[in-house]
C-alpha positions in Angstrom: 97.1 90.8 136.4 95.0 90.4 133.3 94.8 86.7 132.4 96.0 87.5 128.9 99.4 88.2 130.4 99.5 85.3 132.8 102.1 83.4 130.7 103.7 86.4 129.0 107.5 86.6 128.9 107.1 90.1 130.3 104.9 91.0 133.3 103.8 94.6 132.8 102.5 95.5 136.2 103.0 99.2 135.6 103.6 101.5 132.7 104.7 105.0 131.7 102.5 107.2 129.6 104.3 109.4 127.0 103.1 112.0 124.6 104.3 110.1 121.5 105.8 106.8 120.4 109.0 108.7 119.6 109.3 110.0 123.2 108.4 106.6 124.6 111.1 104.9 122.4 113.6 107.6 123.5 112.9 106.7 127.1 113.2 103.0 126.3 116.6 103.5 124.8 117.8 105.4 127.8 116.3 102.9 130.2 118.2 100.2 128.3 121.5 101.9 129.1 122.1 103.4 125.7 124.6 106.3 126.0 125.4 108.8 123.3 127.6 107.1 120.7 126.5 103.5 121.6 125.3 101.2 118.9 121.7 100.0 118.6 120.7 97.4 116.1 117.7 98.6 114.1 116.0 97.7 110.8 116.8 100.0 107.9 113.1 100.2 107.1 111.6 101.5 110.3 109.0 103.8 111.8 109.5 107.5 111.9 109.1 107.2 115.7 112.2 105.0 116.0 114.3 107.2 113.8 113.5 110.2 115.9 114.2 108.4 119.1 117.6 107.2 117.9 118.5 110.8 117.1 117.3 112.1 120.5 119.3 109.4 122.3 122.5 110.2 120.3 122.7 106.5 119.4 124.8 105.3 116.5 122.6 102.6 114.9 123.8 99.6 113.1 121.2 99.3 110.4 120.1 95.9 109.2 118.4 95.4 105.9 115.0 93.9 105.9 113.9 90.5 104.6 112.2 91.1 101.2 109.4 88.6 101.9 108.1 90.0 105.2 109.6 93.6 105.1 111.0 93.1 108.7 114.5 93.1 110.1 116.5 90.3 108.6 117.3 88.2 111.7 119.5 85.7 109.8 121.6 88.6 108.4 121.8 90.2 111.8 122.9 87.1 113.6 125.5 86.4 110.9 126.9 89.9 111.3 127.2 89.6 115.0 128.9 86.3 114.8 131.6 87.7 112.5 132.0 91.3 113.7 131.2 91.5 117.4 132.7 90.1 120.6 131.5 89.9 124.2 133.9 91.4 126.7 134.6 90.4 130.3 131.7 92.7 131.5 129.2 90.8 129.2 129.0 93.8 126.9 128.7 93.2 123.2 131.5 95.2 121.4 131.6 95.9 117.7 135.2 95.1 116.6 135.4 97.9 114.0 134.5 100.7 116.3 135.3 99.4 119.8 131.9 100.7 120.9 129.1 98.7 122.7 126.0 97.4 121.0 123.5 97.9 123.8 120.1 96.8 122.3 118.1 95.7 119.3 115.0 97.5 118.4 112.7 95.3 116.2 109.9 97.2 114.5 106.6 95.3 113.9 106.2 97.2 110.6 102.7 97.7 109.2 101.4 95.5 112.0 103.3 92.4 111.0 104.9 90.7 113.9 108.7 90.0 113.9 109.6 86.4 114.8 110.1 87.1 118.5 111.3 83.6 119.3 114.3 83.9 116.9 115.0 87.5 117.9 114.9 86.7 121.7 117.3 83.8 121.1 119.8 86.0 119.3 119.4 88.8 121.9 120.0 86.3 124.8 123.1 84.9 123.1 124.6 88.3 122.6 123.6 90.1 125.8 121.3 92.5 124.0 118.3 94.4 125.4 115.2 94.1 123.3 113.1 97.2 122.7 109.9 96.4 120.7 108.5 99.2 118.6 104.8 98.4 118.5 103.8 101.9 117.3 102.3 100.4 114.1 101.2 97.0 115.6 98.9 97.8 118.5 96.5 94.9 118.3 98.9 92.4 116.7 99.6 89.0 118.3 102.4 86.5 118.2 101.8 83.0 119.5 98.5 84.3 121.1 100.2 87.0 123.1 100.3 90.7 122.1 103.5 91.9 120.5 105.3 94.1 122.9 105.3 91.6 125.8 108.3 89.7 124.5 111.0 92.3 124.8 112.7 94.0 127.8 110.8 97.1 126.9 108.1 98.0 124.4 106.2 101.1 123.2 102.6 100.9 122.1 100.6 103.5 120.3 97.4 104.4 122.2 95.6 105.0 119.0 94.3 101.6 118.0 93.9 102.7 114.4 96.9 105.1 113.9 96.4 107.3 110.9 100.0 108.4 110.6 99.0 112.0 110.8 98.2 112.4 114.5 99.0 110.5 117.6 97.1 110.1 120.9 100.1 109.2 123.0 102.0 106.0 123.8 102.6 103.5 126.5 106.0 102.3 127.6 106.1 99.0 129.4 109.2 97.3 130.9 110.0 94.1 132.8 112.3 96.2 135.1 110.2 98.5 137.3 113.2 99.9 139.1 114.8 101.1 135.9 111.4 102.7 134.9 111.1 104.4 138.3 114.6 105.9 137.9 113.8 107.5 134.5 112.6 110.9 135.8 116.0 111.4 137.5 118.0 110.3 134.5 120.2 113.3 133.4 120.1 112.2 129.7 116.4 113.1 129.7 116.6 116.3 131.7 116.8 118.5 128.5 113.5 117.2 127.2 110.1 118.5 128.5 108.8 115.1 129.3 106.1 114.5 131.9 106.4 111.2 133.7 103.0 109.7 134.4 103.2 106.2 135.8 100.0 104.1 135.7 98.9 100.6 136.6 98.8 98.8 133.3 95.3 99.1 131.9 94.2 96.6 129.4 90.8 98.1 128.8 91.6 98.5 125.1 92.3 94.8 124.6 88.8 94.1 123.3 89.5 96.7 120.7 92.9 95.1 120.1 91.2 91.7 119.5 88.6 93.3 117.3 91.4 94.9 115.2 93.1 91.5 114.9 89.9 89.8 113.9 89.1 92.5 111.3 92.6 92.1 109.9 92.1 88.3 109.5 89.0 89.0 107.5 90.8 91.6 105.4 93.8 89.3 104.8 91.4 86.5 103.6 89.7 89.0 101.2 93.1 90.1 99.8 94.2 86.6 99.2 91.0 85.8 97.4 90.7 89.0 95.4 94.3 89.3 94.2 95.7 85.8 94.0 95.6 85.9 90.2 97.4 89.2 90.1 101.2 88.4 90.3 102.1 92.1 89.8 101.4 92.7 93.5 103.6 91.4 96.3 102.2 91.1 99.8 103.9 91.0 103.2 104.6 87.4 104.3 102.9 86.6 107.6 104.3 83.9 110.0 101.8 81.1 110.8 102.0 82.0 114.5 101.4 85.7 113.9 98.1 87.5 114.0 98.8 90.9 112.4 96.5 93.9 113.0 96.8 95.6 109.6 95.6 99.2 109.5 96.5 99.8 105.8 96.4 97.8 102.6 100.1 97.5 101.8 101.6 95.8 98.8 104.7 96.1 96.6 104.4 96.8 92.9 107.1 97.3 90.3 104.8 99.9 88.6 104.1 101.7 91.8 104.4 105.2 90.5 101.9 104.6 87.7 99.5 102.8 90.0 99.7 105.7 92.5 98.7 108.1 89.8 95.9 105.9 88.8 94.6 105.7 92.4 95.0 109.4 92.9 92.9 110.0 89.8 90.2 107.9 91.5 90.6 110.0 94.6 92.2 107.2 96.6 94.8 108.4 99.1 98.1 106.4 99.1 101.2 106.7 101.2 104.5 104.9 101.4 107.0 104.0 104.2 109.2 106.6 105.8 112.5 106.8 103.9 115.0 104.0 104.9 117.2 105.2 107.8 120.4 104.8 105.8 119.1 107.4 103.3 118.5 110.0 106.1 121.2 112.7 106.7 121.3 111.8 110.4 122.3 108.2 109.6 124.2 108.3 106.3 127.5 107.5 108.2 125.9 104.7 110.2 126.9 101.1 109.3 124.4 99.4 107.0 124.4 95.6 107.0 122.9 94.2 103.8 123.2 91.6 101.0 121.3 93.8 98.6 119.2 97.0 99.5 115.8 95.6 99.9 114.8 98.5 102.2 115.3 101.0 99.4 113.5 98.9 96.9 110.5 98.5 99.1 110.5 102.2 99.8 110.1 102.8 96.1 107.7 100.0 95.4 105.3 99.7 98.4 102.0 101.4 98.2 100.0 101.9 101.4 96.3 102.8 101.4 95.5 104.0 105.0 92.4 102.8 106.9 91.3 100.2 104.4 91.5 97.3 106.8 88.8 98.9 108.9 86.3 99.4 106.2 83.4 97.2 105.1 83.8 94.4 102.6 81.8 96.3 100.0 84.4 99.1 100.1 87.2 96.5 99.8 85.5 95.1 96.7 85.3 98.6 95.1 89.0 99.2 95.8 89.9 95.8 94.3 88.0 96.7 91.1 89.9 99.9 90.9 93.3 98.2 91.2 92.3 95.4 88.8 91.2 98.1 86.2 94.8 99.5 86.2 96.3 96.2 85.2 93.6 95.3 82.7 94.2 98.3 80.5 
């Protein structure tokens, strides 16, 4: 085993290749015992891959709003909800009182490369008998407490594209701590209707130097951002935990004048994107339970601007972009 994983909470001796992160997450849900109609805890602001996987699995997600500071699933809100609205039965299944249906898993999304607090999440999952499925599709190369995100859950799905563009995908890797469950996936009837090919491989960490490089580049980018924009309070940045090493692939920030700023950047021929729509706004999930104190997911969807690929550019290009953004606010 690679020494990087010597002390990992998960021991990924083998893995399953899939054609996409969505397919990998679908397999992970099925491997976690999710049946059609079962509940899965998921952030309202999530990856498109997780949204598609939940639909394929026929899951009924319980959507949890995000923390407005880090844009990730609000773990305090989730724990508070479970304490008040769920009960563990005699079979150690977590049952949602309102529906009488099982909550099988929680699917944290390391959105925009920013790691979720996996210590807190694993504590909650252990307390409530939940499987943990890490969506690492936007965080390949990110680390939490010196270990790659993805090794803390029961299962995880990585994107094989170290610098995902959002427009194409080079496949994904599903890893699990339960090799027997993985081996049984090709025979699972819930997957029989999908044209999946099951390619099991010994875990290959050949890309880890690239992962480390991505993380190191992100540190330099984060330091530049803090220096270049610290006097510009109009922009709000994703909070990063001290023990986290994010691998940012985009410059992402929230701005109350996002629409105007997008037009300004488009005029300067700078491509911008935003997050996928919050899950509770999608037709497939409009009847799903949405746990919130406000609706931070919807607000971030409106206010966040993402500029793809910037984190991988040279500092001179960062400086030019910073000048362009500053010019908008100095008018």
